[in-house]
Biotite code that builds the C-alpha atoms (Angstrom):
import biotite.structure as struc

atoms = struc.array([
    struc.Atom([3.734, -23.400, 57.431], chain_id="A", res_id=1, res_name="UNK", atom_name="CA", element="C"),
    struc.Atom([3.620, -19.919, 55.760], chain_id="A", res_id=2, res_name="UNK", atom_name="CA", element="C"),
    struc.Atom([3.019, -19.172, 52.038], chain_id="A", res_id=3, res_name="UNK", atom_name="CA", element="C"),
    struc.Atom([2.848, -22.175, 50.091], chain_id="A", res_id=4, res_name="UNK", atom_name="CA", element="C"),
    struc.Atom([2.833, -21.377, 45.834], chain_id="A", res_id=5, res_name="UNK", atom_name="CA", element="C"),
    struc.Atom([0.256, -18.659, 47.113], chain_id="A", res_id=6, res_name="UNK", atom_name="CA", element="C"),
    struc.Atom([-1.886, -20.516, 49.629], chain_id="A", res_id=7, res_name="UNK", atom_name="CA", element="C"),
    struc.Atom([-2.214, -19.513, 53.120], chain_id="A", res_id=8, res_name="UNK", atom_name="CA", element="C"),
    struc.Atom([-2.241, -22.212, 55.787], chain_id="A", res_id=9, res_name="UNK", atom_name="CA", element="C"),
    struc.Atom([-5.462, -22.564, 57.756], chain_id="A", res_id=10, res_name="UNK", atom_name="CA", element="C"),
    struc.Atom([-4.437, -20.745, 61.428], chain_id="A", res_id=11, res_name="UNK", atom_name="CA", element="C"),
    struc.Atom([-7.061, -22.118, 63.659], chain_id="A", res_id=12, res_name="UNK", atom_name="CA", element="C"),
    struc.Atom([-9.171, -24.677, 65.139], chain_id="A", res_id=13, res_name="UNK", atom_name="CA", element="C"),
    struc.Atom([-12.373, -22.107, 64.683], chain_id="A", res_id=14, res_name="UNK", atom_name="CA", element="C"),
    struc.Atom([-11.412, -22.526, 60.252], chain_id="A", res_id=15, res_name="UNK", atom_name="CA", element="C"),
    struc.Atom([-11.014, -26.067, 60.499], chain_id="A", res_id=16, res_name="UNK", atom_name="CA", element="C"),
    struc.Atom([-14.709, -26.299, 62.369], chain_id="A", res_id=17, res_name="UNK", atom_name="CA", element="C"),
    struc.Atom([-15.930, -23.933, 59.586], chain_id="A", res_id=18, res_name="UNK", atom_name="CA", element="C"),
    struc.Atom([-14.751, -25.827, 56.896], chain_id="A", res_id=19, res_name="UNK", atom_name="CA", element="C"),
    struc.Atom([-15.478, -28.843, 57.798], chain_id="A", res_id=20, res_name="UNK", atom_name="CA", element="C"),
    struc.Atom([-18.951, -28.327, 58.640], chain_id="A", res_id=21, res_name="UNK", atom_name="CA", element="C"),
    struc.Atom([-19.683, -26.042, 55.596], chain_id="A", res_id=22, res_name="UNK", atom_name="CA", element="C"),
    struc.Atom([-17.492, -27.815, 52.541], chain_id="A", res_id=23, res_name="UNK", atom_name="CA", element="C"),
    struc.Atom([-18.206, -29.763, 50.027], chain_id="A", res_id=24, res_name="UNK", atom_name="CA", element="C"),
    struc.Atom([-16.460, -32.887, 50.315], chain_id="A", res_id=25, res_name="UNK", atom_name="CA", element="C"),
    struc.Atom([-15.080, -36.054, 47.714], chain_id="A", res_id=26, res_name="UNK", atom_name="CA", element="C"),
    struc.Atom([-13.716, -39.164, 48.751], chain_id="A", res_id=27, res_name="UNK", atom_name="CA", element="C"),
    struc.Atom([-10.485, -40.742, 46.565], chain_id="A", res_id=28, res_name="UNK", atom_name="CA", element="C"),
    struc.Atom([-8.285, -43.537, 47.265], chain_id="A", res_id=29, res_name="UNK", atom_name="CA", element="C"),
    struc.Atom([-5.712, -41.399, 48.760], chain_id="A", res_id=30, res_name="UNK", atom_name="CA", element="C"),
    struc.Atom([-7.739, -38.543, 50.788], chain_id="A", res_id=31, res_name="UNK", atom_name="CA", element="C"),
    struc.Atom([-10.300, -36.718, 51.704], chain_id="A", res_id=32, res_name="UNK", atom_name="CA", element="C"),
    struc.Atom([-10.616, -33.765, 49.675], chain_id="A", res_id=33, res_name="UNK", atom_name="CA", element="C"),
    struc.Atom([-12.955, -30.528, 51.518], chain_id="A", res_id=34, res_name="UNK", atom_name="CA", element="C"),
    struc.Atom([-13.476, -27.194, 49.220], chain_id="A", res_id=35, res_name="UNK", atom_name="CA", element="C"),
    struc.Atom([-15.570, -24.642, 50.367], chain_id="A", res_id=36, res_name="UNK", atom_name="CA", element="C"),
    struc.Atom([-15.431, -21.268, 47.937], chain_id="A", res_id=37, res_name="UNK", atom_name="CA", element="C"),
    struc.Atom([-14.085, -17.980, 49.277], chain_id="A", res_id=38, res_name="UNK", atom_name="CA", element="C"),
    struc.Atom([-11.635, -15.285, 48.330], chain_id="A", res_id=39, res_name="UNK", atom_name="CA", element="C"),
    struc.Atom([-8.724, -16.462, 49.945], chain_id="A", res_id=40, res_name="UNK", atom_name="CA", element="C"),
    struc.Atom([-6.371, -19.462, 48.919], chain_id="A", res_id=41, res_name="UNK", atom_name="CA", element="C"),
    struc.Atom([-6.147, -21.568, 51.925], chain_id="A", res_id=42, res_name="UNK", atom_name="CA", element="C"),
    struc.Atom([-4.651, -25.105, 52.653], chain_id="A", res_id=43, res_name="UNK", atom_name="CA", element="C"),
    struc.Atom([-4.577, -27.386, 54.989], chain_id="A", res_id=44, res_name="UNK", atom_name="CA", element="C"),
    struc.Atom([-2.784, -31.201, 54.727], chain_id="A", res_id=45, res_name="UNK", atom_name="CA", element="C"),
    struc.Atom([-4.287, -32.983, 58.071], chain_id="A", res_id=46, res_name="UNK", atom_name="CA", element="C"),
    struc.Atom([-2.591, -36.801, 58.831], chain_id="A", res_id=47, res_name="UNK", atom_name="CA", element="C"),
    struc.Atom([-4.502, -38.720, 61.654], chain_id="A", res_id=48, res_name="UNK", atom_name="CA", element="C"),
    struc.Atom([-2.641, -41.211, 63.914], chain_id="A", res_id=49, res_name="UNK", atom_name="CA", element="C"),
    struc.Atom([-4.488, -43.603, 61.777], chain_id="A", res_id=50, res_name="UNK", atom_name="CA", element="C"),
    struc.Atom([-2.490, -43.310, 58.833], chain_id="A", res_id=51, res_name="UNK", atom_name="CA", element="C"),
    struc.Atom([1.126, -44.231, 60.734], chain_id="A", res_id=52, res_name="UNK", atom_name="CA", element="C"),
    struc.Atom([3.815, -43.237, 63.030], chain_id="A", res_id=53, res_name="UNK", atom_name="CA", element="C"),
    struc.Atom([5.403, -39.672, 62.644], chain_id="A", res_id=54, res_name="UNK", atom_name="CA", element="C"),
    struc.Atom([7.439, -40.505, 59.599], chain_id="A", res_id=55, res_name="UNK", atom_name="CA", element="C"),
    struc.Atom([4.299, -41.841, 57.597], chain_id="A", res_id=56, res_name="UNK", atom_name="CA", element="C"),
    struc.Atom([2.099, -39.099, 58.677], chain_id="A", res_id=57, res_name="UNK", atom_name="CA", element="C"),
    struc.Atom([4.708, -36.383, 57.179], chain_id="A", res_id=58, res_name="UNK", atom_name="CA", element="C"),
    struc.Atom([5.614, -38.718, 54.080], chain_id="A", res_id=59, res_name="UNK", atom_name="CA", element="C"),
    struc.Atom([1.651, -38.630, 53.474], chain_id="A", res_id=60, res_name="UNK", atom_name="CA", element="C"),
    struc.Atom([1.437, -35.131, 53.716], chain_id="A", res_id=61, res_name="UNK", atom_name="CA", element="C"),
    struc.Atom([4.597, -34.228, 51.427], chain_id="A", res_id=62, res_name="UNK", atom_name="CA", element="C"),
    struc.Atom([2.806, -36.558, 48.709], chain_id="A", res_id=63, res_name="UNK", atom_name="CA", element="C"),
    struc.Atom([-0.376, -34.919, 49.098], chain_id="A", res_id=64, res_name="UNK", atom_name="CA", element="C"),
    struc.Atom([1.298, -31.419, 49.029], chain_id="A", res_id=65, res_name="UNK", atom_name="CA", element="C"),
    struc.Atom([3.449, -32.329, 46.089], chain_id="A", res_id=66, res_name="UNK", atom_name="CA", element="C"),
    struc.Atom([0.388, -33.663, 44.169], chain_id="A", res_id=67, res_name="UNK", atom_name="CA", element="C"),
    struc.Atom([-1.432, -30.194, 45.511], chain_id="A", res_id=68, res_name="UNK", atom_name="CA", element="C"),
    struc.Atom([0.949, -28.073, 43.635], chain_id="A", res_id=69, res_name="UNK", atom_name="CA", element="C"),
    struc.Atom([1.049, -29.805, 40.471], chain_id="A", res_id=70, res_name="UNK", atom_name="CA", element="C"),
    struc.Atom([-2.217, -29.081, 39.915], chain_id="A", res_id=71, res_name="UNK", atom_name="CA", element="C"),
    struc.Atom([-2.485, -25.885, 42.011], chain_id="A", res_id=72, res_name="UNK", atom_name="CA", element="C"),
    struc.Atom([-2.496, -23.487, 38.573], chain_id="A", res_id=73, res_name="UNK", atom_name="CA", element="C"),
    struc.Atom([-5.839, -24.931, 37.725], chain_id="A", res_id=74, res_name="UNK", atom_name="CA", element="C"),
    struc.Atom([-7.950, -24.400, 40.780], chain_id="A", res_id=75, res_name="UNK", atom_name="CA", element="C"),
    struc.Atom([-10.020, -21.561, 41.743], chain_id="A", res_id=76, res_name="UNK", atom_name="CA", element="C"),
    struc.Atom([-9.911, -19.391, 44.811], chain_id="A", res_id=77, res_name="UNK", atom_name="CA", element="C"),
    struc.Atom([-11.012, -21.013, 47.833], chain_id="A", res_id=78, res_name="UNK", atom_name="CA", element="C"),
    struc.Atom([-10.258, -22.997, 51.200], chain_id="A", res_id=79, res_name="UNK", atom_name="CA", element="C"),
    struc.Atom([-8.831, -26.678, 50.631], chain_id="A", res_id=80, res_name="UNK", atom_name="CA", element="C"),
    struc.Atom([-8.658, -29.412, 53.656], chain_id="A", res_id=81, res_name="UNK", atom_name="CA", element="C"),
    struc.Atom([-7.028, -33.083, 52.467], chain_id="A", res_id=82, res_name="UNK", atom_name="CA", element="C"),
    struc.Atom([-6.918, -36.043, 54.945], chain_id="A", res_id=83, res_name="UNK", atom_name="CA", element="C"),
    struc.Atom([-4.782, -38.352, 54.351], chain_id="A", res_id=84, res_name="UNK", atom_name="CA", element="C"),
    struc.Atom([-6.210, -41.624, 54.426], chain_id="A", res_id=85, res_name="UNK", atom_name="CA", element="C"),
    struc.Atom([-4.860, -45.182, 55.607], chain_id="A", res_id=86, res_name="UNK", atom_name="CA", element="C"),
    struc.Atom([-2.427, -46.898, 53.509], chain_id="A", res_id=87, res_name="UNK", atom_name="CA", element="C"),
    struc.Atom([-1.511, -43.657, 51.124], chain_id="A", res_id=88, res_name="UNK", atom_name="CA", element="C"),
    struc.Atom([1.977, -44.210, 50.916], chain_id="A", res_id=89, res_name="UNK", atom_name="CA", element="C"),
    struc.Atom([1.601, -47.692, 49.499], chain_id="A", res_id=90, res_name="UNK", atom_name="CA", element="C"),
    struc.Atom([0.049, -45.761, 46.414], chain_id="A", res_id=91, res_name="UNK", atom_name="CA", element="C"),
    struc.Atom([1.830, -44.746, 43.432], chain_id="A", res_id=92, res_name="UNK", atom_name="CA", element="C"),
    struc.Atom([2.359, -40.610, 42.948], chain_id="A", res_id=93, res_name="UNK", atom_name="CA", element="C"),
    struc.Atom([1.195, -40.613, 39.770], chain_id="A", res_id=94, res_name="UNK", atom_name="CA", element="C"),
    struc.Atom([-2.392, -42.176, 40.860], chain_id="A", res_id=95, res_name="UNK", atom_name="CA", element="C"),
    struc.Atom([-2.321, -39.693, 43.793], chain_id="A", res_id=96, res_name="UNK", atom_name="CA", element="C"),
    struc.Atom([-1.953, -36.906, 41.158], chain_id="A", res_id=97, res_name="UNK", atom_name="CA", element="C"),
    struc.Atom([-4.986, -38.594, 39.112], chain_id="A", res_id=98, res_name="UNK", atom_name="CA", element="C"),
    struc.Atom([-7.267, -39.289, 42.656], chain_id="A", res_id=99, res_name="UNK", atom_name="CA", element="C"),
    struc.Atom([-7.006, -35.311, 43.112], chain_id="A", res_id=100, res_name="UNK", atom_name="CA", element="C"),
    struc.Atom([-7.293, -34.137, 40.233], chain_id="A", res_id=101, res_name="UNK", atom_name="CA", element="C"),
    struc.Atom([-10.504, -35.924, 39.575], chain_id="A", res_id=102, res_name="UNK", atom_name="CA", element="C"),
    struc.Atom([-11.501, -35.252, 42.870], chain_id="A", res_id=103, res_name="UNK", atom_name="CA", element="C"),
    struc.Atom([-11.390, -31.449, 41.906], chain_id="A", res_id=104, res_name="UNK", atom_name="CA", element="C"),
    struc.Atom([-12.937, -31.680, 39.305], chain_id="A", res_id=105, res_name="UNK", atom_name="CA", element="C"),
    struc.Atom([-15.761, -33.387, 40.354], chain_id="A", res_id=106, res_name="UNK", atom_name="CA", element="C"),
    struc.Atom([-16.592, -30.725, 43.123], chain_id="A", res_id=107, res_name="UNK", atom_name="CA", element="C"),
    struc.Atom([-16.254, -28.267, 40.113], chain_id="A", res_id=108, res_name="UNK", atom_name="CA", element="C"),
    struc.Atom([-13.183, -26.553, 41.989], chain_id="A", res_id=109, res_name="UNK", atom_name="CA", element="C"),
    struc.Atom([-11.372, -26.471, 38.449], chain_id="A", res_id=110, res_name="UNK", atom_name="CA", element="C"),
    struc.Atom([-11.141, -23.087, 36.482], chain_id="A", res_id=111, res_name="UNK", atom_name="CA", element="C"),
])
């Protein structure tokens, strides 16, 4: 995926496993947000087959990425993983942004 607005992508399953195990997480209507404070800025957006078929999963990931980058200036450095929940495509983009900013605030990710 390369560099996305200052965020690198997670590269292998070992990194995912480490973040899932050690990170703090917060559930919101649209997704589950995992945050692990590190000196690097990394991002991964995940949508499992429970979310829907390929077109729906890709739309869910695009929505989460766009919402994340709308608040990315306010976030601390660290590794972020967002796992899309079923039904995310039925939630408005504004509500996804509000949910994501609330989640990051509750986890202490904001500068």
